[in-house]
C-alpha positions as a Python dict, from the first residue, in 0.01 Angstrom:
ca = {
    (1, 'M'): (0, 0, 0),
    (2, 'T'): (346, -19, -73),
    (3, 'R'): (511, -356, 33),
    (4, 'P'): (839, -327, 208),
    (5, 'V'): (1140, -457, 10),
    (6, 'P'): (1294, -766, 185),
    (7, 'A'): (1638, -723, 316),
    (8, 'M'): (1920, -889, 110),
    (9, 'P'): (2090, -1174, 287),
    (10, 'P'): (2435, -1115, 396),
    (11, 'D'): (2715, -1197, 146),
    (12, 'S'): (2842, -1477, 368),
    (13, 'L'): (2517, -1663, 344),
    (14, 'V'): (2514, -1635, -36),
    (15, 'R'): (2861, -1774, -61),
    (16, 'A'): (2778, -2069, 163),
    (17, 'V'): (2477, -2164, -49),
    (18, 'A'): (2686, -2144, -366),
    (19, 'I'): (2960, -2368, -225),
    (20, 'A'): (2705, -2626, -112),
    (21, 'A'): (2551, -2639, -456),
    (22, 'A'): (2889, -2682, -620),
    (23, 'L'): (2985, -2967, -391),
    (24, 'L'): (2658, -3145, -459),
    (25, 'V'): (2717, -3125, -831),
    (26, 'A'): (3078, -3255, -802),
    (27, 'G'): (2972, -3565, -604),
    (28, 'C'): (3189, -3474, -309),
    (29, 'F'): (2909, -3412, -73),
    (30, 'D'): (2980, -3739, 101),
    (31, 'S'): (3203, -3550, 338),
    (32, 'L'): (2912, -3331, 440),
    (33, 'V'): (2626, -3581, 419),
    (34, 'S'): (2600, -3955, 473),
    (35, 'N'): (2681, -4210, 195),
    (36, 'Q'): (2379, -4244, -30),
    (37, 'C'): (2489, -4591, -171),
    (38, 'S'): (2395, -4934, -41),
    (39, 'P'): (2622, -5117, 204),
    (40, 'G'): (2930, -5249, 27),
    (41, 'M'): (2907, -4972, -235),
    (42, 'E'): (3086, -4641, -253),
    (43, 'L'): (2997, -4320, -428),
    (44, 'V'): (3270, -4245, -680),
    (45, 'G'): (3226, -3980, -950),
    (46, 'G'): (2856, -3966, -887),
    (47, 'K'): (2823, -4345, -923),
    (48, 'C'): (2791, -4621, -665),
    (49, 'L'): (3073, -4869, -713),
    (50, 'A'): (3150, -5198, -531),
    (51, 'L'): (3423, -5174, -273),
    (52, 'S'): (3745, -5368, -374),
    (53, 'G'): (3868, -5437, -23),
    (54, 'G'): (4077, -5272, 234),
    (55, 'D'): (4379, -5229, 9),
    (56, 'A'): (4218, -5064, -297),
    (57, 'S'): (4450, -4797, -432),
    (58, 'V'): (4366, -4462, -569),
    (59, 'G'): (4621, -4491, -843),
    (60, 'D'): (4585, -4626, -1192),
    (61, 'G'): (4492, -4983, -1108),
    (62, 'R'): (4426, -5243, -845),
    (63, 'D'): (4770, -5394, -825),
    (64, 'G'): (4916, -5146, -586),
    (65, 'D'): (5146, -4913, -776),
    (66, 'A'): (5045, -4610, -566),
    (67, 'A'): (4953, -4535, -207),
    (68, 'V'): (4668, -4751, -74),
    (69, 'A'): (4316, -4615, -12),
    (70, 'D'): (4314, -4684, 358),
    (71, 'G'): (4616, -4468, 409),
    (72, 'G'): (4794, -4704, 640),
    (73, 'G'): (5090, -4935, 615),
    (74, 'G'): (4897, -5246, 711),
    (75, 'D'): (4941, -5415, 374),
    (76, 'G'): (5253, -5253, 237),
    (77, 'R'): (5310, -5031, -58),
    (78, 'V'): (5166, -5287, -297),
    (79, 'S'): (4932, -5576, -245),
    (80, 'D'): (5207, -5846, -246),
    (81, 'G'): (5500, -5662, -97),
    (82, 'G'): (5699, -5528, -389),
    (83, 'P'): (5685, -5295, -686),
    (84, 'G'): (5557, -5576, -907),
    (85, 'R'): (5302, -5848, -850),
    (86, 'D'): (5567, -6110, -765),
    (87, 'G'): (5819, -5900, -580),
    (88, 'G'): (6079, -5829, -849),
    (89, 'P'): (6120, -5684, -1193),
    (90, 'G'): (6132, -6037, -1334),
    (91, 'R'): (5895, -6321, -1253),
    (92, 'D'): (6155, -6521, -1063),
    (93, 'G'): (6350, -6256, -880),
    (94, 'G'): (6627, -6159, -1119),
    (95, 'P'): (6680, -5960, -1436),
    (96, 'G'): (6587, -6269, -1634),
    (97, 'S'): (6337, -6539, -1553),
    (98, 'D'): (6604, -6759, -1390),
    (99, 'G'): (6838, -6502, -1245),
    (100, 'G'): (7073, -6446, -1537),
    (101, 'T'): (7090, -6235, -1844),
    (102, 'T'): (6917, -6505, -2045),
    (103, 'S'): (6639, -6750, -1975),
    (104, 'D'): (6870, -7022, -1835),
    (105, 'G'): (7104, -6817, -1623),
    (106, 'G'): (7398, -6752, -1849),
    (107, 'P'): (7494, -6609, -2185),
    (108, 'T'): (7391, -6938, -2340),
    (109, 'S'): (7161, -7221, -2247),
    (110, 'D'): (7426, -7434, -2064),
    (111, 'G'): (7630, -7169, -1890),
    (112, 'G'): (7922, -7145, -2125),
    (113, 'P'): (8007, -7009, -2465),
    (114, 'T'): (7899, -7337, -2624),
    (115, 'S'): (7659, -7615, -2536),
    (116, 'D'): (7920, -7836, -2361),
    (117, 'G'): (8141, -7579, -2197),
    (118, 'G'): (8416, -7556, -2452),
    (119, 'P'): (8475, -7398, -2789),
    (120, 'A'): (8385, -7723, -2962),
    (121, 'S'): (8114, -7981, -2893),
    (122, 'D'): (8360, -8236, -2747),
    (123, 'G'): (8532, -7998, -2505),
    (124, 'G'): (8834, -7907, -2715),
    (125, 'P'): (8914, -7725, -3033),
    (126, 'A'): (8865, -8044, -3234),
    (127, 'P'): (8909, -8420, -3174),
    (128, 'D'): (9250, -8427, -3331),
    (129, 'A'): (9368, -8080, -3241),
    (130, 'G'): (9704, -8024, -3079),
    (131, 'P'): (10058, -8117, -3173),
    (132, 'E'): (10119, -8452, -3337),
    (133, 'P'): (10255, -8718, -3097),
    (134, 'D'): (10623, -8788, -3121),
    (135, 'A'): (10639, -9104, -3328),
    (136, 'G'): (11017, -9121, -3310),
    (137, 'P'): (11262, -9113, -3597),
    (138, 'V'): (11168, -9233, -3942),
    (139, 'C'): (11366, -9547, -4024),
    (140, 'E'): (11469, -9663, -4369),
    (141, 'P'): (11473, -10036, -4452),
    (142, 'P'): (11628, -10263, -4346),
    (143, 'E'): (11623, -10059, -4026),
    (144, 'M'): (11322, -10073, -3798),
    (145, 'L'): (11210, -9856, -3507),
    (146, 'C'): (11267, -10057, -3189),
    (147, 'R'): (11241, -9897, -2844),
    (148, 'G'): (11263, -9552, -2996),
    (149, 'E'): (11577, -9623, -3200),
    (150, 'C'): (11643, -9727, -3558),
    (151, 'V'): (11817, -10066, -3565),
    (152, 'D'): (11924, -10293, -3847),
    (153, 'V'): (11714, -10604, -3788),
    (154, 'Q'): (11934, -10790, -4038),
    (155, 'T'): (12232, -10784, -3802),
    (156, 'D'): (12114, -10663, -3457),
    (157, 'A'): (12144, -10956, -3215),
    (158, 'D'): (11891, -10797, -2975),
    (159, 'N'): (11638, -10736, -3252),
    (160, 'C'): (11710, -11006, -3506),
    (161, 'G'): (11445, -11003, -3778),
    (162, 'R'): (11200, -10821, -3552),
    (163, 'C'): (11196, -10601, -3243),
    (164, 'G'): (11283, -10780, -2921),
    (165, 'H'): (11403, -11106, -3080),
    (166, 'E'): (11730, -11174, -2901),
    (167, 'C'): (11987, -11424, -3028),
    (168, 'P'): (12127, -11645, -2748),
    (169, 'S'): (12452, -11669, -2940),
    (170, 'G'): (12477, -11292, -2977),
    (171, 'V'): (12513, -11331, -3356),
    (172, 'C'): (12246, -11225, -3609),
    (173, 'E'): (12299, -11268, -3983),
    (174, 'A'): (12041, -11202, -4257),
    (175, 'A'): (11774, -11152, -3985),
    (176, 'Q'): (11846, -11503, -3846),
    (177, 'C'): (12017, -11602, -3523),
    (178, 'V'): (12341, -11789, -3577),
    (179, 'G'): (12443, -12072, -3345),
    (180, 'A'): (12218, -12298, -3142),
    (181, 'P'): (12132, -12198, -2785),
    (182, 'S'): (12298, -12394, -2508),
    (183, 'G'): (12114, -12694, -2369),
    (184, 'H'): (12170, -12833, -2020),
    (185, 'V'): (12202, -13183, -1878),
    (186, 'V'): (12193, -13207, -1497),
    (187, 'L'): (12223, -13527, -1291),
    (188, 'I'): (12133, -13493, -920),
    (189, 'G'): (12210, -13768, -666),
    (190, 'H'): (11896, -13705, -451),
    (191, 'D'): (11549, -13855, -501),
    (192, 'Y'): (11377, -13598, -274),
    (193, 'Q'): (11184, -13834, -52),
    (194, 'E'): (11322, -13593, 205),
    (195, 'W'): (11444, -13242, 132),
    (196, 'R'): (11545, -12914, 292),
    (197, 'P'): (11547, -12560, 149),
    (198, 'G'): (11909, -12606, 36),
    (199, 'T'): (11837, -12913, -177),
    (200, 'S'): (11511, -12756, -293),
    (201, 'R'): (11711, -12463, -426),
    (202, 'L'): (11943, -12705, -606),
    (203, 'L'): (11650, -12862, -793),
    (204, 'G'): (11490, -12526, -870),
    (205, 'N'): (11815, -12394, -1017),
    (206, 'A'): (11854, -12696, -1241),
    (207, 'V'): (11499, -12702, -1377),
    (208, 'G'): (11501, -12322, -1402),
    (209, 'L'): (11775, -12339, -1666),
    (210, 'G'): (11497, -12410, -1915),
    (211, 'P'): (11344, -12119, -2109),
    (212, 'G'): (10988, -11996, -2083),
    (213, 'T'): (10759, -11790, -1861),
    (214, 'P'): (10576, -11966, -1715),
    (215, 'L'): (10818, -12254, -1746),
    (216, 'T'): (10659, -12569, -1886),
    (217, 'V'): (10813, -12882, -1736),
    (218, 'A'): (10761, -13223, -1897),
    (219, 'I'): (10757, -13477, -1612),
    (220, 'Y'): (10836, -13846, -1645),
    (221, 'R'): (10744, -14055, -1340),
    (222, 'G'): (10786, -14402, -1485),
    (223, 'T'): (10886, -14645, -1206),
    (224, 'A'): (10966, -14379, -944),
    (225, 'L'): (10837, -14420, -591),
    (226, 'P'): (10534, -14195, -530),
    (227, 'A'): (10699, -14052, -220),
    (228, 'A'): (11004, -13955, -423),
    (229, 'A'): (10805, -13805, -714),
    (230, 'N'): (10569, -13612, -489),
    (231, 'G'): (10854, -13486, -274),
    (232, 'A'): (11053, -13366, -574),
    (233, 'E'): (10761, -13176, -723),
    (234, 'A'): (10686, -13014, -387),
    (235, 'A'): (11051, -12910, -356),
    (236, 'L'): (11042, -12768, -710),
    (237, 'T'): (10731, -12564, -635),
    (238, 'A'): (10890, -12423, -319),
    (239, 'A'): (11206, -12324, -506),
    (240, 'M'): (11027, -12166, -800),
    (241, 'T'): (10797, -11971, -571),
    (242, 'A'): (11094, -11840, -374),
    (243, 'A'): (11256, -11732, -701),
    (244, 'G'): (10936, -11555, -814),
    (245, 'R'): (10897, -11777, -1119),
    (246, 'S'): (10592, -11980, -1216),
    (247, 'W'): (10592, -12326, -1370),
    (248, 'Q'): (10337, -12572, -1504),
    (249, 'P'): (10376, -12951, -1534),
    (250, 'V'): (10303, -13160, -1842),
    (251, 'A'): (10279, -13537, -1800),
    (252, 'A'): (10527, -13705, -2033),
    (253, 'D'): (10482, -14077, -1952),
    (254, 'A'): (10253, -14148, -2246),
    (255, 'D'): (10458, -13968, -2512),
    (256, 'V'): (10789, -13807, -2419),
    (257, 'P'): (10869, -13660, -2765),
    (258, 'A'): (10528, -13489, -2783),
    (259, 'A'): (10567, -13345, -2433),
    (260, 'L'): (10916, -13216, -2512),
    (261, 'A'): (10790, -13029, -2819),
    (262, 'T'): (10632, -12758, -2601),
    (263, 'A'): (10840, -12782, -2282),
    (264, 'G'): (11134, -12580, -2155),
    (265, 'A'): (11256, -12842, -1909),
    (266, 'F'): (11237, -13221, -1876),
    (267, 'L'): (11234, -13376, -1527),
    (268, 'V'): (11296, -13750, -1490),
    (269, 'H'): (11217, -13876, -1141),
    (270, 'A'): (11444, -14136, -974),
    (271, 'Q'): (11378, -14456, -1169),
    (272, 'R'): (11397, -14816, -1052),
    (273, 'G'): (11440, -15131, -1259),
    (274, 'S'): (11639, -15217, -1568),
    (275, 'E'): (11624, -15141, -1938),
    (276, 'L'): (11684, -14774, -1864),
    (277, 'E'): (11958, -14741, -2125),
    (278, 'A'): (11720, -14870, -2391),
    (279, 'L'): (11461, -14614, -2279),
    (280, 'G'): (11716, -14336, -2313),
    (281, 'A'): (11817, -14457, -2658),
    (282, 'S'): (11454, -14444, -2773),
    (283, 'W'): (11430, -14084, -2660),
    (284, 'Q'): (11761, -13975, -2811),
    (285, 'P'): (11635, -13793, -3125),
    (286, 'A'): (11375, -13600, -2924),
    (287, 'L'): (11628, -13518, -2652),
    (288, 'D'): (11882, -13392, -2906),
    (289, 'N'): (11626, -13160, -3062),
    (290, 'F'): (11517, -13049, -2719),
    (291, 'L'): (11872, -12951, -2623),
    (292, 'T'): (11920, -12771, -2953),
    (293, 'R'): (11630, -12543, -2857),
    (294, 'G'): (11798, -12464, -2526),
    (295, 'G'): (11601, -12706, -2307),
    (296, 'A'): (11716, -12836, -1968),
    (297, 'I'): (11716, -13211, -1888),
    (298, 'V'): (11723, -13292, -1515),
    (299, 'V'): (11752, -13654, -1394),
    (300, 'L'): (11717, -13749, -1027),
    (301, 'E'): (11881, -14053, -869),
    (302, 'G'): (11818, -14270, -562),
    (303, 'I'): (11996, -14569, -411),
    (304, 'E'): (11722, -14805, -533),
    (305, 'G'): (11778, -14745, -904),
    (306, 'E'): (12011, -14629, -1178),
    (307, 'S'): (11841, -14336, -1348),
    (308, 'F'): (12174, -14212, -1480),
    (309, 'R'): (12154, -14491, -1740),
    (310, 'V'): (11883, -14296, -1923),
    (311, 'L'): (12148, -14035, -2004),
    (312, 'V'): (12403, -14302, -2091),
    (313, 'G'): (12159, -14462, -2336),
    (314, 'A'): (12089, -14122, -2499),
    (315, 'D'): (12465, -14063, -2531),
    (316, 'L'): (12444, -13751, -2316),
    (317, 'L'): (12662, -13860, -2024),
    (318, 'S'): (12911, -14132, -1929),
    (319, 'A'): (12896, -14301, -1586),
    (320, 'T'): (12946, -14653, -1449),
    (321, 'G'): (12756, -14656, -1120),
    (322, 'H'): (12687, -14478, -791),
    (323, 'A'): (12775, -14502, -420),
    (324, 'D'): (12564, -14444, -110),
    (325, 'V'): (12621, -14108, 66),
    (326, 'V'): (12309, -14101, 288),
    (327, 'N'): (12339, -13847, 573),
    (328, 'E'): (12691, -13750, 470),
    (329, 'L'): (12809, -13391, 441),
    (330, 'V'): (12856, -13283, 80),
    (331, 'S'): (12997, -12956, -51),
    (332, 'V'): (12958, -12719, -346),
    (333, 'S'): (13268, -12760, -562),
    (334, 'L'): (13177, -12525, -849),
    (335, 'A'): (13034, -12216, -685),
    (336, 'G'): (13017, -12020, -1012),
    (337, 'D'): (12781, -12271, -1174),
    (338, 'A'): (12418, -12163, -1211),
    (339, 'V'): (12297, -12483, -1047),
    (340, 'A'): (12488, -12398, -728),
    (341, 'T'): (12347, -12047, -686),
    (342, 'G'): (12223, -12000, -330),
    (343, 'V'): (12294, -12359, -228),
    (344, 'P'): (12448, -12382, 122),
    (345, 'T'): (12782, -12551, 160),
    (346, 'P'): (12835, -12789, 313),
    (347, 'Y'): (12491, -12949, 346),
    (348, 'R'): (12380, -13293, 464),
    (349, 'A'): (12267, -13541, 200),
    (350, 'N'): (11930, -13671, 310),
    (351, 'R'): (11771, -14009, 267),
    (352, 'S'): (11845, -14198, -55),
    (353, 'S'): (12140, -13988, -178),
    (354, 'V'): (12426, -14111, -397),
    (355, 'A'): (12759, -14007, -551),
    (356, 'F'): (12843, -14111, -908),
    (357, 'T'): (13141, -14306, -1035),
    (358, 'G'): (13307, -14336, -1373),
    (359, 'T'): (13205, -13994, -1503),
    (360, 'A'): (13406, -13703, -1634),
    (361, 'A'): (13126, -13444, -1636),
    (362, 'P'): (13185, -13122, -1438),
    (363, 'A'): (13093, -13175, -1074),
    (364, 'V'): (12892, -12904, -898),
    (365, 'V'): (12856, -13085, -563),
    (366, 'V'): (13094, -13354, -434),
    (367, 'D'): (13117, -13586, -133),
    (368, 'S'): (13413, -13613, 107),
    (369, 'Q'): (13600, -13831, -147),
    (370, 'Q'): (13544, -13573, -423),
    (371, 'R'): (13302, -13797, -606),
    (372, 'P'): (13035, -13601, -789),
    (373, 'V'): (12690, -13584, -631),
    (374, 'V'): (12557, -13324, -877),
    (375, 'L'): (12681, -13288, -1237),
    (376, 'H'): (12603, -13018, -1492),
    (377, 'R'): (12694, -13047, -1858),
    (378, 'T'): (12626, -12772, -2110),
    (379, 'T'): (12569, -12875, -2472),
    (380, 'P'): (12669, -12654, -2767),
}
């Protein structure tokens, strides 16, 4: 018996079977059938692989340089928000690791062309670079550069022997000053137990004739009343302060010649007692030398003594006595004298004031009878 030949399936069915077989071989059947891998695994290329998480990419790696596997924007284009793992082409956000063209942010390690910001290590071209300082003109001996000018120190009275050495006489020969400076002898008929600004100025002018800054004043108290000595020194301080000049005292009672050796002025307070001429005679050599150096000798007088005799004994002044002028008006008679500068005229002579008799010395202040109350003698 002849069996009937089965009918051939339609072409569409054949094609469907072929496609199914191809998909099964390619491992893509997971879209048609359920996943054959264990939970947490995924069939990839015919193999079960562990899932990497919700942001695994289908690109060339796990760091997110292509679209993510879950197809959404939930975690950005890459896993940490930028084209690279740390958000920029460089590790710290700039072309270089610290934001500059080199590792420390500038062309060189410290931000300038050299390590300290200048063309040389000390900030300039070189320690001694630049134009030479102007040293002034070049002087040939015996000239010397003083205050920017060449001067002949052999003959220049303002720079005699050296810069700044001034000759009081105004004459310089062979680098030595010619002529002794002027010394001053001042006799004041006040003992300064009492004083006012006018008489204070008188004392300050007299003592201030001495050279030196600060002015060193040798002070002889001897037999003077403490009230008179203390008052005179207070008046001197007030006057010197007002004049803007400082002074320092040196006690001279123990050794007058030694004190005079370093002093610019010598103040003898109003003395009492006798033997004052002999005292002056014993000081004469030291006083002469002192005046030769331009020192100022100032002697004060009161009605209780005769201090003027110290000057008589040293052969520096002639006088025979004094007269009482307490509380009398006295006047400046030689306004151009340095001792009278700024002294009011007339002014009242305070306690223990005298006028001198028997003297020919120039009078700076006189009483109503024209007798000298203050005398000033300049020595050659």
